[in-house]
C-alpha positions in Angstrom: 41.4 -20.8 -11.4 37.9 -19.4 -12.3 36.1 -21.6 -9.9 38.5 -20.4 -7.1 37.6 -16.9 -7.9 33.9 -17.7 -7.9 34.0 -19.5 -4.6 36.1 -16.7 -2.9 34.2 -13.7 -4.2 30.7 -15.0 -4.7 29.5 -12.9 -1.7 30.3 -9.7 -3.6 28.2 -10.9 -6.5 25.3 -11.7 -4.1 25.5 -8.3 -2.3 25.5 -6.5 -5.7 22.6 -8.6 -6.9 20.6 -7.9 -3.7 21.3 -4.2 -4.0 20.2 -4.1 -7.6 17.0 -6.0 -6.8 16.1 -3.8 -3.9 16.7 -0.6 -6.0 14.4 -1.9 -8.7 11.8 -3.0 -6.1 11.7 0.5 -4.6 11.0 1.8 -8.1 8.3 -0.7 -9.1 6.7 -1.7 -5.8 5.4 -5.0 -7.2 7.2 -7.4 -4.8 8.7 -9.4 -7.6 12.2 -8.0 -7.1 11.8 -8.1 -3.4 11.3 -11.9 -3.7 14.4 -12.2 -5.9 16.4 -10.1 -3.4 15.4 -12.4 -0.6 16.2 -15.5 -2.8 19.6 -13.9 -3.5 20.0 -13.4 0.3 19.5 -17.2 0.6 22.3 -17.7 -1.9 24.6 -15.3 0.1 23.9 -17.1 3.3 24.4 -20.5 1.8 27.8 -19.3 0.5 28.7 -18.0 3.9 28.1 -21.5 5.2 30.5 -23.0 2.6 28.2 -24.2 -0.2 29.8 -24.3 -3.6 28.8 -21.6 -6.1 26.5 -23.8 -8.1 24.6 -24.8 -5.0 24.3 -21.1 -4.0 22.7 -20.4 -7.4 20.4 -23.4 -7.1 19.4 -22.3 -3.5 18.8 -18.8 -4.6 16.7 -19.8 -7.6 14.5 -22.3 -5.7 14.0 -19.9 -2.8 13.1 -17.1 -5.2 10.6 -19.2 -7.1 9.0 -20.4 -3.8 8.7 -16.8 -2.6 7.2 -15.6 -6.0 4.6 -18.3 -6.1 3.6 -18.6 -2.4 4.6 -15.5 -0.4 4.0 -12.7 -3.1 0.3 -13.6 -3.7 -0.5 -13.8 0.0 1.3 -10.4 0.5 -0.7 -8.8 -2.3 -4.0 -10.1 -0.9 -3.1 -8.8 2.6 -2.2 -5.4 1.3 -5.3 -5.1 -0.9 -7.7 -6.2 1.8 -8.3 -2.7 3.1 -8.3 -1.0 -0.4 -11.2 1.2 -1.3 -13.3 -0.5 -3.9 -15.1 2.6 -5.0 -14.6 3.3 -8.7 -12.7 6.5 -9.6 -11.8 8.6 -12.6 -13.4 7.2 -15.8 -14.7 4.1 -14.1 -16.9 6.2 -11.8 -18.5 7.9 -14.9 -19.6 4.7 -16.7 -23.2 4.1 -16.1 -23.8 7.5 -14.6 -27.0 9.2 -15.7 -27.4 12.8 -16.7 -29.7 15.4 -18.3 -29.2 16.9 -21.7 -28.5 20.7 -21.4 -28.3 21.5 -25.1 -30.0 19.4 -27.7 -27.9 17.1 -29.8 -27.1 18.4 -33.2 -25.5 15.9 -35.6 -25.1 13.5 -32.7 -23.2 16.1 -30.4 -24.4 18.0 -27.4 -23.9 18.7 -23.7 -25.1 16.9 -20.7 -25.0 17.6 -17.0 -24.3 14.3 -15.1 -25.7 13.5 -11.7 -22.3 14.1 -10.1 -22.7 17.8 -11.1 -20.2 17.8 -14.0 -21.1 19.1 -17.4 -19.7 17.2 -20.3 -19.5 17.5 -24.1 -21.3 14.4 -25.3 -22.0 12.4 -28.4 -24.5 9.7 -29.0 -23.3 6.1 -29.0 -23.3 4.3 -32.3 -25.6 1.7 -30.7 -28.3 4.4 -30.0 -31.2 4.8 -32.4 -30.9 7.8 -34.6 -33.4 10.3 -33.3 -33.3 13.8 -32.0 -32.3 14.1 -28.3 -33.7 17.3 -26.8 -32.7 19.4 -23.8 -34.1 17.9 -20.5 -34.0 14.3 -21.7 -32.2 11.7 -19.6 -29.1 9.9 -20.8 -26.7 7.3 -19.5 -22.9 7.4 -20.0 -21.6 4.2 -21.8 -18.0 5.3 -22.5 -15.6 8.2 -22.2 -13.5 9.2 -25.3 -11.0 11.8 -24.3 -13.1 14.7 -23.0 -16.3 13.5 -24.5 -18.9 11.4 -22.8 -20.5 8.8 -25.1 -24.2 8.5 -24.1 -27.4 6.7 -24.9 -30.9 7.9 -24.1 -32.2 6.5 -20.8 -35.0 4.0 -21.2 -38.4 5.3 -20.2 -40.0 3.0 -17.7 -43.8 3.0 -17.1 -44.9 3.0 -13.5 
């Protein structure tokens, strides 16, 4: 009785599953659920050709796994090929140099970075404990909230 129901109405299960996977994929845009939806479509098609329910599940699972491991990575590579590799946000600030605008008192001060932004700054714990005066060059090593963590730039002899 239960197997008759499964064989007669499995297509409804597959359509519902495909719909759920597509909705989740639209929300995540990671191509995982798209591959599962296409695998479920394989289960639906195999059911329409008369495959028993257990074979439909097996076909859907195998097809989904093949798509996840072979098609999804290639799709990701193709879509990322034209991506801009320029760092942005915090990544763009790391390694940026700047000039101290107000001398550091108790390890805190202000710096104007080469991108034109003025930041509240503090000395990195790895920097030597010494006074940092206005006009001195520094390099950003980290960002902690709205504070740039800096170290004095090395002076190089010409």
